[in-house]
C-alpha positions as CSV (number, residue, x, y, z in Angstrom):
1,X,-2.1,-36.2,-26.1
2,X,-3.4,-34.8,-22.6
3,X,-6.4,-32.6,-22.2
4,X,-5.3,-31.7,-18.8
5,X,-3.6,-28.2,-18.9
6,X,-2.5,-28.2,-15.2
7,X,1.1,-28.9,-15.6
8,X,1.7,-25.8,-17.9
9,X,-0.5,-23.6,-15.9
10,X,1.2,-24.7,-12.7
11,X,4.6,-23.3,-14.2
12,X,3.2,-20.1,-15.6
13,X,0.9,-19.7,-12.3
14,X,4.3,-20.0,-10.5
15,X,6.4,-17.6,-12.4
16,X,3.8,-14.9,-12.3
17,X,3.4,-15.4,-8.8
18,X,6.8,-15.4,-7.6
19,X,7.2,-11.8,-9.7
20,X,4.5,-10.2,-8.0
21,X,5.7,-11.1,-4.3
22,X,8.7,-9.6,-5.4
23,X,7.4,-6.5,-6.9
24,X,5.1,-6.7,-3.3
25,X,7.7,-6.9,-0.9
26,X,10.3,-4.0,-3.4
27,X,7.1,-1.7,-3.2
28,X,6.9,-2.1,0.7
29,X,10.3,-1.4,1.1
30,X,9.7,1.4,-1.1
31,X,7.1,2.7,0.9
32,X,8.9,2.0,4.3
33,X,11.8,4.4,2.8
34,X,9.3,7.0,1.1
35,X,7.9,7.7,4.5
36,X,11.4,8.1,5.9
37,X,12.2,10.5,3.2
38,X,9.0,12.6,3.8
39,X,9.7,12.3,7.9
40,X,13.5,13.6,7.7
41,X,12.2,16.0,5.1
42,X,14.6,15.0,2.7
43,X,12.7,14.9,-0.7
44,X,15.0,17.8,-2.1
45,X,18.1,16.4,-0.8
46,X,19.5,16.6,-4.6
47,X,18.2,19.4,-6.8
48,X,18.1,17.1,-10.1
49,X,16.7,14.1,-11.6
50,X,17.4,11.3,-13.6
51,X,20.6,12.9,-12.5
52,X,22.1,12.9,-8.5
53,X,24.3,15.8,-8.2
54,X,25.1,15.8,-12.0
55,X,25.3,11.9,-12.2
56,X,23.0,9.5,-14.1
57,X,21.2,7.9,-10.3
58,X,22.2,4.2,-11.4
59,X,25.9,4.8,-11.3
60,X,26.2,7.3,-8.5
61,X,28.1,6.3,-5.6
62,X,25.5,5.7,-3.0
63,X,27.2,4.1,-0.4
64,X,29.6,6.9,-0.1
65,X,26.8,9.5,0.6
66,X,25.3,10.5,3.8
67,X,22.1,11.9,5.9
68,X,19.5,13.2,3.5
69,X,21.5,12.0,0.2
70,X,21.6,8.6,1.5
71,X,18.1,8.5,2.3
72,X,16.7,10.1,-0.9
73,X,19.1,8.2,-3.3
74,X,18.3,4.7,-1.6
75,X,14.8,5.9,-2.6
76,X,15.7,6.4,-5.4
77,X,17.2,3.2,-6.6
78,X,14.2,1.3,-4.7
79,X,12.0,3.1,-6.9
80,X,14.2,1.7,-10.0
81,X,14.0,-2.1,-8.5
82,X,10.4,-1.5,-8.5
83,X,10.2,-0.2,-12.1
84,X,12.6,-3.6,-13.2
85,X,10.5,-6.0,-11.7
86,X,7.4,-4.3,-13.0
87,X,8.8,-4.8,-16.3
88,X,9.7,-8.6,-15.7
89,X,6.1,-9.1,-13.9
90,X,4.8,-7.4,-17.7
91,X,7.4,-10.0,-19.7
92,X,6.8,-12.9,-17.5
93,X,2.3,-12.6,-17.7
94,X,2.7,-11.7,-21.5
95,X,4.8,-14.9,-21.9
96,X,3.2,-17.4,-19.9
97,X,-0.7,-16.3,-18.6
98,X,-3.5,-17.5,-20.4
99,X,-5.5,-15.0,-18.7
100,X,-5.6,-12.0,-20.9
101,X,-7.1,-9.7,-18.2
102,X,-4.0,-10.5,-15.9
103,X,-1.9,-9.8,-18.6
104,X,-3.7,-6.3,-19.1
105,X,-3.5,-5.8,-15.1
106,X,0.3,-6.1,-15.1
107,X,0.3,-3.4,-17.8
108,X,-1.6,-1.2,-15.6
109,X,0.9,-2.2,-12.9
110,X,3.9,-1.2,-15.1
111,X,1.7,2.1,-16.3
112,X,1.7,2.9,-12.6
113,X,5.1,2.8,-11.3
114,X,6.1,4.9,-14.3
115,X,3.4,7.3,-12.9
116,X,5.1,7.0,-9.6
117,X,8.4,7.7,-11.2
118,X,7.7,10.9,-13.3
119,X,5.5,12.2,-9.9
120,X,8.8,11.9,-7.9
121,X,11.0,13.2,-10.5
122,X,8.6,16.1,-11.5
123,X,8.8,16.9,-7.6
124,X,12.2,17.4,-7.3
125,X,12.7,19.3,-10.9
126,X,9.9,21.8,-9.7
127,X,10.6,21.7,-6.1
128,X,6.8,21.6,-5.6
129,X,5.3,19.9,-2.0
130,X,2.2,19.7,-4.0
131,X,3.3,16.8,-6.3
132,X,5.0,15.4,-3.6
133,X,1.5,15.5,-1.8
134,X,0.4,13.6,-4.8
135,X,3.3,11.2,-5.3
136,X,2.5,10.3,-1.2
137,X,-1.4,9.4,-2.3
138,X,-0.6,7.3,-5.4
139,X,1.9,5.4,-3.6
140,X,-0.4,3.4,-1.4
141,X,-2.8,2.5,-4.5
142,X,0.3,1.4,-6.2
143,X,0.8,-0.9,-3.4
144,X,-2.4,-1.9,-3.3
145,X,-2.4,-2.9,-7.1
146,X,0.5,-5.2,-6.3
147,X,-1.2,-6.6,-3.4
148,X,-4.0,-7.6,-6.0
149,X,-1.7,-8.8,-8.4
150,X,-0.1,-11.6,-5.6
151,X,-3.9,-12.8,-4.9
152,X,-5.0,-13.3,-9.0
153,X,-1.6,-15.0,-9.6
154,X,-1.9,-17.4,-6.5
155,X,-2.6,-20.8,-6.8
156,X,-5.8,-20.5,-4.4
157,X,-7.1,-18.1,-7.3
158,X,-6.3,-20.6,-9.9
159,X,-7.8,-23.5,-8.3
160,X,-10.8,-21.4,-7.1
161,X,-10.6,-22.8,-3.6
162,X,-12.9,-23.2,-1.7
163,X,-15.5,-22.9,-3.8
164,X,-18.2,-23.8,-1.2
165,X,-20.1,-20.0,-0.6
166,X,-23.2,-19.2,-2.4
167,X,-23.9,-15.5,-3.8
168,X,-27.1,-15.4,-1.7
169,X,-25.3,-16.5,1.4
170,X,-26.2,-13.3,3.5
171,X,-23.0,-13.4,5.8
172,X,-20.4,-14.0,3.2
173,X,-21.7,-11.4,1.3
174,X,-21.9,-8.8,3.6
175,X,-18.5,-9.6,5.1
176,X,-17.3,-9.0,1.5
177,X,-19.2,-5.6,1.4
178,X,-17.8,-4.4,4.7
179,X,-14.2,-5.7,3.0
180,X,-14.8,-3.2,0.3
181,X,-15.7,-0.1,2.7
182,X,-12.9,-0.8,4.8
183,X,-10.9,-0.8,1.8
184,X,-12.3,2.6,0.6
185,X,-12.0,4.0,4.0
186,X,-8.5,3.6,4.8
187,X,-7.6,4.9,1.2
188,X,-9.6,8.2,2.2
189,X,-7.8,8.1,5.7
190,X,-4.2,7.6,3.7
191,X,-4.9,10.8,1.6
192,X,-6.1,12.7,4.4
193,X,-3.1,12.0,6.3
194,X,-1.0,13.0,3.3
195,X,-2.6,16.4,3.6
196,X,-2.4,16.4,7.0
197,X,1.8,16.1,6.5
198,X,2.7,18.1,3.5
199,X,-0.2,21.4,3.8
200,X,2.4,22.9,6.7
201,X,4.7,23.3,3.6
202,X,2.5,24.2,1.2
203,X,2.7,28.0,0.1
204,X,-1.0,28.7,-0.5
205,X,-2.3,31.3,2.1
206,X,-5.1,28.8,3.1
207,X,-2.0,26.2,3.9
208,X,-2.9,26.9,7.8
209,X,-6.9,26.3,7.2
210,X,-6.4,23.2,4.9
211,X,-4.3,21.9,8.0
212,X,-6.8,22.4,10.8
213,X,-9.3,20.8,8.7
214,X,-7.5,17.9,7.6
215,X,-6.5,17.3,11.3
216,X,-10.0,17.3,12.2
217,X,-11.4,15.0,9.5
218,X,-8.1,12.7,9.9
219,X,-9.3,12.2,13.6
220,X,-12.9,11.9,12.9
221,X,-12.2,9.4,10.1
222,X,-9.8,7.7,12.6
223,X,-12.9,6.8,15.0
224,X,-14.9,5.4,11.7
225,X,-12.4,3.4,10.5
226,X,-11.6,2.1,13.4
227,X,-15.0,0.6,13.8
228,X,-15.3,-0.9,10.3
229,X,-12.0,-2.3,10.7
230,X,-12.8,-4.0,14.2
231,X,-16.0,-5.2,12.9
232,X,-14.7,-6.6,9.6
233,X,-11.7,-8.2,11.6
234,X,-14.1,-9.9,14.2
235,X,-16.4,-11.3,11.9
236,X,-13.4,-12.5,10.1
237,X,-13.0,-14.6,12.8
238,X,-16.3,-15.2,14.1
239,X,-17.3,-16.8,10.8
240,X,-13.9,-18.5,9.4
241,X,-13.8,-16.4,6.5
242,X,-10.2,-15.0,5.7
243,X,-9.5,-16.1,9.5
244,X,-5.9,-14.7,8.4
245,X,-6.8,-11.3,7.5
246,X,-8.7,-10.5,10.5
247,X,-6.0,-11.6,12.8
248,X,-3.9,-9.3,11.0
249,X,-6.7,-6.5,10.7
250,X,-7.0,-6.4,14.5
251,X,-3.9,-6.5,15.4
252,X,-2.7,-3.7,13.0
253,X,-5.6,-1.5,14.0
254,X,-4.5,-1.3,17.6
255,X,-0.8,-1.0,16.8
256,X,-2.0,1.7,14.4
257,X,-4.1,3.5,16.9
258,X,-1.2,3.6,19.3
259,X,1.0,4.9,16.2
260,X,-1.2,7.8,15.6
261,X,-1.5,9.4,19.0
262,X,2.3,8.8,19.1
263,X,3.3,10.5,16.2
264,X,0.8,13.5,17.1
265,X,2.8,13.9,20.4
266,X,6.5,13.4,18.5
267,X,5.6,16.1,15.7
268,X,3.0,18.7,17.6
269,X,3.4,17.8,21.3
270,X,0.9,16.7,24.0
271,X,-2.7,17.9,23.8
272,X,-3.9,21.1,26.0
273,X,-6.2,18.5,27.7
274,X,-4.0,15.4,28.3
275,X,-1.2,17.9,30.1
276,X,-3.6,18.5,33.3
277,X,-3.0,14.6,33.8
278,X,0.4,14.0,32.5
279,X,2.3,17.4,32.2
280,X,4.1,18.8,29.1
281,X,6.0,16.6,27.1
282,X,9.0,18.2,25.4
283,X,8.9,16.1,22.5
284,X,8.0,18.7,19.7
285,X,9.7,18.2,16.3
286,X,11.9,16.0,17.0
287,X,11.6,14.0,13.9
288,X,15.3,13.8,13.1
289,X,15.5,11.7,16.3
290,X,15.8,7.6,15.4
291,X,12.6,6.8,17.7
292,X,10.5,9.3,16.5
293,X,11.0,8.6,12.8
294,X,10.5,5.4,13.2
295,X,7.0,6.1,15.0
296,X,5.9,8.3,12.4
297,X,7.0,6.2,9.5
298,X,5.5,3.1,11.2
299,X,2.1,5.2,11.2
300,X,2.4,6.0,7.4
301,X,3.1,2.3,6.6
302,X,0.6,0.9,8.6
303,X,-2.1,2.7,7.1
304,X,-1.2,1.2,3.9
305,X,-0.8,-2.6,5.4
306,X,-4.5,-2.3,6.8
307,X,-5.4,-1.1,2.9
308,X,-3.9,-4.0,1.3
309,X,-5.3,-6.9,4.1
310,X,-8.7,-5.2,3.2
311,X,-8.3,-5.3,-0.3
312,X,-7.1,-8.8,-0.2
313,X,-10.0,-9.9,2.0
314,X,-12.4,-8.1,-0.6
315,X,-10.7,-9.8,-3.6
316,X,-10.4,-13.5,-1.8
317,X,-14.4,-13.3,-0.7
318,X,-15.2,-11.8,-4.1
319,X,-13.6,-14.4,-6.0
320,X,-15.4,-17.2,-3.6
321,X,-18.9,-15.1,-4.1
322,X,-18.2,-14.9,-7.9
323,X,-18.9,-11.1,-7.6
324,X,-17.8,-8.0,-9.7
325,X,-14.9,-10.6,-11.0
326,X,-13.7,-11.8,-13.9
327,X,-15.4,-15.2,-14.8
328,X,-13.9,-18.6,-14.4
329,X,-12.3,-19.9,-17.6
330,X,-12.9,-23.2,-19.1
331,X,-9.3,-23.4,-18.4
332,X,-9.3,-22.6,-14.6
333,X,-12.2,-25.0,-14.1
334,X,-10.5,-28.1,-15.5
335,X,-7.6,-27.0,-13.2
336,X,-10.1,-27.2,-10.1
337,X,-11.5,-30.3,-11.3
338,X,-8.2,-32.0,-11.1
339,X,-7.0,-30.4,-8.0
340,X,-10.2,-32.1,-6.4
């Protein structure tokens, strides 16, 4: 009998990791289509749920639909796919994972996708824009959970490589803290951005005031976040810590800045101060255009990608530093020793 459990762990790790990646990719696609739903105002294409025009949504003739119904029903089907994948992820973790906390985490993810489905359905049933706002805020949060599952089920995490960083090493620790700050700031920015998108359609008398305050705060937070993300990306490149994440962040934040300015122009027109230099651009309220819709949706999705990359960097550095993360089990230690 062998005392080395590596072969069994290799099978379980691969299964859970594959399911985690499938769910991550499905959620990313779901965010993209959800952004299109919001941009094109297709959220109320159907007035019923869990049916579509009286037909159970899984049997609805989606390919024969057009316009808003095609977009919204595609969003519903992707939500169902994410739900099925979350169920599969939990089952695989329950059957193959030797780390109880990972199985519990998969259960949290399953609860999260159920909550998202309920929020989306309630938004339709009650025709309530506030629920759409909440649904838009919890979507990136669920996406972040799937990204975290990809990290903790990976080979790198299992083998705990590289293990050369010490908790008293100042630079890795500061980079880890900066990654956490970027994660929090990015999520806050996503929430404020959701308020900017949805507040003009709220029925409250304070809707206009909420919109103005949210816009100013969104712009202010954008500069704060830009500085932190640039610092994190450059530090990752300069120190060699999570270099892939640094490259991704630096590229994304520059694209996101351009998309943010473009989004404002296509939705609200050229700012007054800018018209003195470039003139008046007649691009206001052209959200239904393909290019305008792509710009606005790309800006929404770009923020979520910055969120998950910052989180992945924080998790991997935290694992190397053994900070605020589950302890290494005896079996994981044996795997790491066998890999070496």
